[in-house]
Structure formats: structure tokens, C-alpha cells
N, CA, C and O of each residue as an XYZ file, in Angstrom:
460
protein
N      -1.021     60.815     15.609
C      -1.203     60.569     14.208
C      -1.977     59.264     14.044
O      -1.704     58.269     14.714
N      -2.946     59.297     13.135
C      -3.802     58.165     12.894
C      -3.172     57.283     11.811
O      -2.740     57.774     10.768
N      -3.129     55.959     12.081
C      -2.502     55.029     11.142
C      -3.583     54.426     10.242
O      -4.498     53.766     10.736
N      -3.490     54.641      8.948
C      -4.420     54.079      7.969
C      -3.663     53.107      7.074
O      -2.588     53.432      6.570
N      -4.225     51.904      6.873
C      -3.618     50.945      5.956
C      -2.523     50.116      6.606
O      -2.347     50.122      7.825
N      -1.779     49.389      5.739
C      -0.733     48.484      6.197
C       0.626     49.042      5.823
O       0.761     49.827      4.885
N       1.626     48.620      6.574
C       2.989     49.034      6.242
C       3.510     48.145      5.125
O       2.936     47.093      4.841
N       4.565     48.554      4.510
C       5.188     47.792      3.425
C       5.635     46.417      3.925
O       5.475     45.425      3.214
N       6.176     46.346      5.097
C       6.637     45.081      5.678
C       5.457     44.113      5.846
O       5.583     42.934      5.516
N       4.349     44.580      6.338
C       3.178     43.724      6.525
C       2.682     43.164      5.188
O       2.326     41.989      5.100
N       2.659     43.982      4.175
C       2.224     43.537      2.850
C       3.190     42.498      2.287
O       2.761     41.499      1.708
N       4.485     42.729      2.455
C       5.481     41.771      1.964
C       5.378     40.429      2.691
O       5.527     39.381      2.064
N       5.127     40.444      3.993
C       4.981     39.203      4.756
C       3.782     38.412      4.237
O       3.871     37.196      4.071
N       2.678     39.082      3.984
C       1.491     38.406      3.466
C       1.778     37.813      2.083
O       1.371     36.684      1.806
N       2.456     38.539      1.231
C       2.785     38.049     -0.113
C       3.683     36.815     -0.024
O       3.462     35.838     -0.740
N       4.685     36.850      0.841
C       5.593     35.710      1.003
C       4.825     34.485      1.524
O       5.044     33.370      1.049
N       3.943     34.686      2.483
C       3.153     33.573      3.014
C       2.245     32.979      1.936
O       2.136     31.759      1.818
N       1.603     33.830      1.162
C       0.747     33.331      0.079
C       1.554     32.561     -0.965
O       1.099     31.538     -1.477
N       2.741     33.050     -1.274
C       3.602     32.360     -2.236
C       4.018     30.990     -1.703
O       4.028     30.013     -2.452
N       4.357     30.911     -0.429
C       4.773     29.640      0.168
C       3.622     28.629      0.145
O       3.831     27.456     -0.166
N       2.433     29.075      0.468
C       1.266     28.189      0.446
C       0.979     27.740     -0.989
O       0.675     26.569     -1.217
N       1.070     28.641     -1.940
C       0.818     28.293     -3.345
C       1.805     27.261     -3.862
O       1.412     26.322     -4.554
N       3.067     27.419     -3.539
C       4.083     26.465     -3.985
C       3.835     25.095     -3.358
O       3.928     24.073     -4.039
N       3.524     25.071     -2.078
C       3.266     23.809     -1.392
C       2.075     23.088     -2.003
O       2.139     21.884     -2.253
N       1.006     23.803     -2.241
C      -0.191     23.195     -2.830
C       0.108     22.711     -4.248
O      -0.325     21.622     -4.625
N       0.827     23.484     -5.027
C       1.162     23.103     -6.400
C       1.979     21.827     -6.464
O       1.707     20.954     -7.288
N       2.973     21.711     -5.606
C       3.819     20.517     -5.580
C       2.997     19.302     -5.177
O       3.133     18.238     -5.781
N       2.151     19.443     -4.169
C       1.330     18.327     -3.711
C       0.321     17.897     -4.772
O       0.054     16.704     -4.913
N      -0.236     18.828     -5.507
C      -1.196     18.486     -6.561
C      -0.514     17.705     -7.677
O      -1.090     16.758     -8.212
N       0.705     18.092     -8.032
C       1.453     17.378     -9.069
C       1.762     15.952     -8.651
O       1.622     15.021     -9.444
N       2.182     15.781     -7.406
C       2.481     14.443     -6.895
C       1.213     13.592     -6.823
O       1.246     12.396     -7.112
N       0.112     14.205     -6.440
C      -1.149     13.480     -6.347
C      -1.602     13.016     -7.734
O      -2.102     11.900     -7.879
N      -1.433     13.853     -8.739
C      -1.811     13.476    -10.102
C      -0.952     12.311    -10.594
O      -1.458     11.412    -11.267
N       0.322     12.318    -10.271
C       1.215     11.227    -10.673
C       0.824      9.915     -9.990
O       0.823      8.861    -10.627
N       0.495      9.975     -8.709
C       0.054      8.771     -7.992
C      -1.246      8.232     -8.582
O      -1.431      7.020     -8.686
N      -2.136      9.128     -8.963
C      -3.404      8.713     -9.557
C      -3.173      7.993    -10.886
O      -3.822      6.986    -11.170
N      -2.246      8.509    -11.698
C      -1.941      7.873    -12.981
C      -1.330      6.493    -12.757
O      -1.686      5.540    -13.450
N      -0.416      6.377    -11.797
C       0.190      5.086    -11.490
C      -0.867      4.087    -11.024
O      -0.801      2.906    -11.365
N      -1.834      4.556    -10.250
C      -2.908      3.690     -9.769
C      -3.751      3.184    -10.941
O      -4.121      2.010    -10.975
N      -4.057      4.060    -11.901
C      -4.846      3.661    -13.068
C      -4.091      2.644    -13.919
O      -4.692      1.703    -14.438
N      -2.779      2.827    -14.065
C      -1.965      1.884    -14.830
C      -1.973      0.518    -14.152
O      -2.099     -0.509    -14.819
N      -1.839      0.508    -12.841
C      -1.859     -0.747    -12.079
C      -3.209     -1.446    -12.237
O      -3.256     -2.660    -12.437
N      -4.305     -0.693    -12.150
C      -5.640     -1.273    -12.304
C      -5.831     -1.850    -13.709
O      -6.448     -2.904    -13.866
N      -5.309     -1.171    -14.720
C      -5.403     -1.640    -16.108
C      -4.697     -2.990    -16.253
O      -5.246     -3.932    -16.823
N      -3.483     -3.066    -15.733
C      -2.720     -4.309    -15.825
C      -3.413     -5.430    -15.058
O      -3.475     -6.562    -15.538
N      -3.933     -5.126    -13.873
C      -4.634     -6.136    -13.082
C      -5.886     -6.631    -13.800
O      -6.224     -7.812    -13.710
N      -6.571     -5.746    -14.506
C      -7.763     -6.142    -15.268
C      -7.395     -7.172    -16.331
O      -8.080     -8.184    -16.479
N      -6.318     -6.919    -17.071
C      -5.890     -7.853    -18.106
C      -5.400     -9.170    -17.498
O      -5.685    -10.245    -18.024
N      -4.668     -9.080    -16.393
C      -4.161    -10.294    -15.745
C      -5.305    -11.145    -15.194
O      -5.296    -12.368    -15.338
N      -6.284    -10.502    -14.567
C      -7.430    -11.245    -14.031
C      -8.234    -11.895    -15.156
O      -8.722    -13.016    -15.009
N      -8.370    -11.195    -16.266
C      -9.096    -11.761    -17.409
C      -8.367    -12.993    -17.936
O      -9.006    -13.973    -18.317
N      -7.044    -12.951    -17.961
C      -6.275    -14.105    -18.428
C      -6.441    -15.290    -17.482
O      -6.522    -16.435    -17.928
N      -6.491    -15.023    -16.195
C      -6.695    -16.110    -15.222
C      -8.086    -16.716    -15.374
O      -8.249    -17.932    -15.265
N      -9.084    -15.882    -15.624
C     -10.437    -16.391    -15.863
C     -10.452    -17.217    -17.157
O     -11.091    -18.268    -17.215
N      -9.759    -16.749    -18.175
C      -9.656    -17.484    -19.439
C      -9.053    -18.872    -19.202
O      -9.532    -19.867    -19.746
N      -8.004    -18.926    -18.388
C      -7.361    -20.204    -18.086
C      -8.337    -21.144    -17.374
O      -8.349    -22.346    -17.639
N      -9.146    -20.599    -16.480
C     -10.153    -21.414    -15.784
C     -11.204    -21.922    -16.761
O     -11.586    -23.092    -16.725
N     -11.670    -21.027    -17.636
C     -12.711    -21.405    -18.598
C     -12.241    -22.511    -19.539
O     -12.994    -23.428    -19.864
N     -10.999    -22.412    -19.964
C     -10.467    -23.357    -20.951
C      -9.805    -24.570    -20.298
O      -9.336    -25.469    -20.996
N      -9.763    -24.598    -18.988
C      -9.145    -25.739    -18.292
C      -7.643    -25.815    -18.484
O      -7.069    -26.904    -18.506
N      -7.015    -24.681    -18.622
C      -5.564    -24.634    -18.842
C      -4.868    -24.799    -17.491
O      -5.122    -24.041    -16.555
N      -3.996    -25.790    -17.402
C      -3.267    -25.968    -16.147
C      -1.770    -26.124    -16.379
O      -1.051    -26.681    -15.550
N      -1.322    -25.624    -17.512
C       0.112    -25.574    -17.804
C       0.464    -24.142    -18.181
O      -0.418    -23.348    -18.509
N       1.724    -23.817    -18.137
C       2.152    -22.471    -18.499
C       1.903    -22.170    -19.959
O       2.119    -23.016    -20.827
N       1.453    -20.977    -20.222
C       1.227    -20.532    -21.603
C       1.082    -19.021    -21.630
O       1.071    -18.369    -20.587
N       0.971    -18.478    -22.818
C       0.721    -17.056    -22.989
C      -0.571    -16.886    -23.771
O      -0.878    -17.678    -24.662
N      -1.321    -15.851    -23.431
C      -2.555    -15.558    -24.143
C      -2.515    -14.088    -24.564
O      -2.141    -13.211    -23.785
N      -2.912    -13.844    -25.816
C      -2.899    -12.466    -26.324
C      -4.095    -11.692    -25.787
O      -5.151    -12.259    -25.508
N      -3.905    -10.390    -25.649
C      -4.985     -9.518    -25.192
C      -6.138     -9.560    -26.177
O      -7.298     -9.481    -25.772
N      -5.840     -9.684    -27.467
C      -6.915     -9.744    -28.475
C      -7.817    -10.950    -28.242
O      -9.019    -10.870    -28.492
N      -7.269    -12.062    -27.770
C      -8.075    -13.246    -27.468
C      -9.005    -12.939    -26.295
O     -10.172    -13.332    -26.306
N      -8.493    -12.243    -25.292
C      -9.308    -11.886    -24.131
C     -10.459    -10.963    -24.532
O     -11.558    -11.054    -23.987
N     -10.194    -10.079    -25.487
C     -11.243     -9.175    -25.984
C     -12.290     -9.985    -26.741
O     -13.489     -9.814    -26.526
N     -11.830    -10.869    -27.633
C     -12.748    -11.684    -28.437
C     -13.595    -12.614    -27.574
O     -14.745    -12.895    -27.913
N     -13.044    -13.090    -26.473
C     -13.784    -13.968    -25.561
C     -14.767    -13.180    -24.693
O     -15.577    -13.774    -23.981
N     -14.703    -11.859    -24.748
C     -15.601    -11.020    -23.967
C     -15.164    -10.842    -22.521
O     -15.955    -10.414    -21.680
N     -13.918    -11.165    -22.229
C     -13.407    -11.038    -20.866
C     -12.863     -9.647    -20.573
O     -12.707     -9.264    -19.413
N     -12.576     -8.896    -21.630
C     -12.088     -7.521    -21.497
C     -12.951     -6.637    -22.384
O     -13.184     -6.956    -23.550
N     -13.417     -5.543    -21.839
C     -14.219     -4.586    -22.600
C     -13.338     -3.929    -23.656
O     -12.275     -3.395    -23.340
N     -13.782     -3.969    -24.915
C     -12.971     -3.399    -25.995
C     -12.823     -1.884    -25.884
O     -11.958     -1.303    -26.539
N     -13.652     -1.237    -25.068
C     -13.554      0.215    -24.883
C     -12.662      0.604    -23.712
O     -12.505      1.790    -23.419
N     -12.075     -0.388    -23.037
C     -11.154     -0.108    -21.940
C      -9.960      0.664    -22.477
O      -9.397      0.301    -23.510
N      -9.571      1.731    -21.779
C      -8.449      2.555    -22.248
C      -7.186      2.257    -21.466
O      -7.209      2.091    -20.247
N      -6.084      2.193    -22.197
C      -4.772      2.058    -21.585
C      -4.368      3.439    -21.061
O      -4.224      4.361    -21.863
N      -4.181      3.620    -19.754
C      -3.871      4.945    -19.217
C      -2.492      5.469    -19.620
O      -2.238      6.670    -19.530
N      -1.611      4.589    -20.060
C      -0.290      5.033    -20.495
C      -0.350      5.695    -21.865
O       0.314      6.704    -22.103
N      -1.150      5.121    -22.772
C      -1.197      5.610    -24.150
C      -2.489      6.344    -24.483
O      -2.577      7.020    -25.509
N      -3.501      6.210    -23.608
C      -4.830      6.787    -23.831
C      -5.518      6.184    -25.054
O      -6.456      6.777    -25.587
N      -5.062      5.007    -25.506
C      -5.683      4.305    -26.622
C      -6.525      3.157    -26.085
O      -6.316      2.701    -24.961
N      -7.480      2.689    -26.890
C      -8.294      1.544    -26.491
C      -7.419      0.308    -26.336
O      -6.341      0.209    -26.923
N      -7.902     -0.618    -25.543
C      -7.160     -1.845    -25.262
C      -6.892     -2.637    -26.540
O      -5.942     -3.418    -26.594
N      -7.705     -2.447    -27.548
C      -7.504     -3.183    -28.806
C      -6.159     -2.835    -29.444
O      -5.621     -3.631    -30.214
N      -5.610     -1.658    -29.134
C      -4.285     -1.311    -29.657
C      -3.196     -2.139    -28.983
O      -2.077     -2.224    -29.488
N      -3.524     -2.752    -27.839
C      -2.590     -3.640    -27.136
C      -2.866     -5.101    -27.472
O      -2.412     -5.995    -26.758
N      -3.595     -5.349    -28.538
C      -4.030     -6.696    -28.883
C      -2.907     -7.702    -29.040
O      -3.113     -8.894    -28.811
N      -1.719     -7.245    -29.428
C      -0.593     -8.159    -29.611
C       0.173     -8.425    -28.314
O       1.004     -9.332    -28.263
N      -0.098     -7.647    -27.273
C       0.560     -7.907    -25.987
C       0.046     -9.218    -25.429
O      -1.065     -9.647    -25.738
N       0.854     -9.841    -24.616
C       0.455    -11.127    -24.066
C       0.472    -11.100    -22.545
O       1.186    -10.324    -21.911
N      -0.342    -11.977    -21.997
C      -0.364    -12.209    -20.562
C       0.164    -13.615    -20.354
O      -0.333    -14.572    -20.947
N       1.162    -13.729    -19.519
C       1.766    -15.026    -19.259
C       1.049    -15.705    -18.094
O       0.872    -15.122    -17.025
N       0.651    -16.932    -18.326
C      -0.003    -17.728    -17.291
C       1.005    -18.777    -16.847
O       1.437    -19.606    -17.647
N       1.376    -18.741    -15.582
C       2.334    -19.709    -15.064
C       1.717    -20.466    -13.896
O       0.833    -19.962    -13.204
N       2.194    -21.662    -13.698
C       1.713    -22.509    -12.605
C       2.885    -22.866    -11.718
O       3.910    -23.356    -12.193
N       2.732    -22.621    -10.434
C       3.729    -23.005     -9.449
C       3.006    -23.648     -8.282
O       2.154    -23.024     -7.650
N       3.346    -24.897     -7.997
C       2.703    -25.633     -6.901
C       1.182    -25.621     -7.028
O       0.470    -25.350     -6.061
N       0.695    -25.916     -8.229
C      -0.751    -25.945     -8.518
C      -1.449    -24.615     -8.268
O      -2.654    -24.583     -8.022
N      -0.716    -23.542     -8.328
C      -1.306    -22.213     -8.171
C      -0.954    -21.397     -9.408
O       0.215    -21.282     -9.779
N      -1.976    -20.836    -10.038
C      -1.706    -20.075    -11.266
C      -1.439    -18.610    -10.940
O      -1.974    -18.040     -9.989
N      -0.588    -18.034    -11.775
C      -0.271    -16.618    -11.660
C      -0.278    -16.049    -13.070
O       0.342    -16.606    -13.976
N      -0.974    -14.951    -13.248
C      -1.059    -14.307    -14.555
C      -0.359    -12.954    -14.477
O      -0.626    -12.157    -13.577
N       0.535    -12.705    -15.421
C       1.255    -11.426    -15.405
C       1.392    -10.890    -16.824
O       1.747    -11.617    -17.752
N       1.105     -9.612    -16.967
C       1.172     -8.933    -18.260
C       2.633     -8.748    -18.630
O       3.423     -8.220    -17.848
N       2.980     -9.188    -19.825
C       4.364     -9.015    -20.286
C       4.556     -7.559    -20.688
O       3.678     -6.944    -21.293
N       5.716     -7.021    -20.340
C       5.972     -5.612    -20.597
C       6.403     -5.349    -22.031
O       6.229     -4.235    -22.525
N       6.949     -6.323    -22.698
C       7.340     -6.099    -24.098
C       7.111     -7.315    -24.934
O       7.385     -7.300    -26.133
């Protein structure tokens, strides 16, 4: 007798393997997208912090203080079209947020305040 086609078991094995590969790829893509978003948020915060440190250098600030994001925008240190990856709004919507400039052992550190 001549065998044509696949048996039911062979078809089921292929379907199960395809399903397993699809689930694995789907989970990895979701995790990769989350890591990418976290990376963009980190870059956004670093951009604002670096701009505040440059502002402190420009103004000769060597004591602790806070500077608003709106000041950094007005000084031209931050592009007003920069988007906040958390809210998808322009940085100008974060204008009231502040970056804290602190000095420890003659070394400045700039950090974006979370609230």
C-alpha cells in the first residue's frame, strides 16, 4: 500500500512545535519592547540632568540648588520638541519639574526629581 500525505500524529506534532515557537517569540518581543521603553525613559532623564549640569557650569553655580525644566528649555539647553517617553507629551509639559543640583566634595551631581 502506498502512503500519501501525513498521519494525524505528525500534523499534531508540527502544530505543537509551531505553537511553542510562537509563544516563545511573543514573550521575548514583549520583554524587548519593555526594555526599549525603559531605555528611552533613562535617556530622557539623563538628557535633562546633563542639561542642568551644563546650566550650572554656564551660570557658575557651585552650591546646591534646583532648576526647573522650563528654565532649561528657555536657555536652549533642552529641545522643546523632546518627548517624554512615559507620557508621550513634549518636554514643555514637564516644565514645572525640577532637576536638583548637588555638590559633594567639589563634584556636582544633577538628578531629576520624581515628584
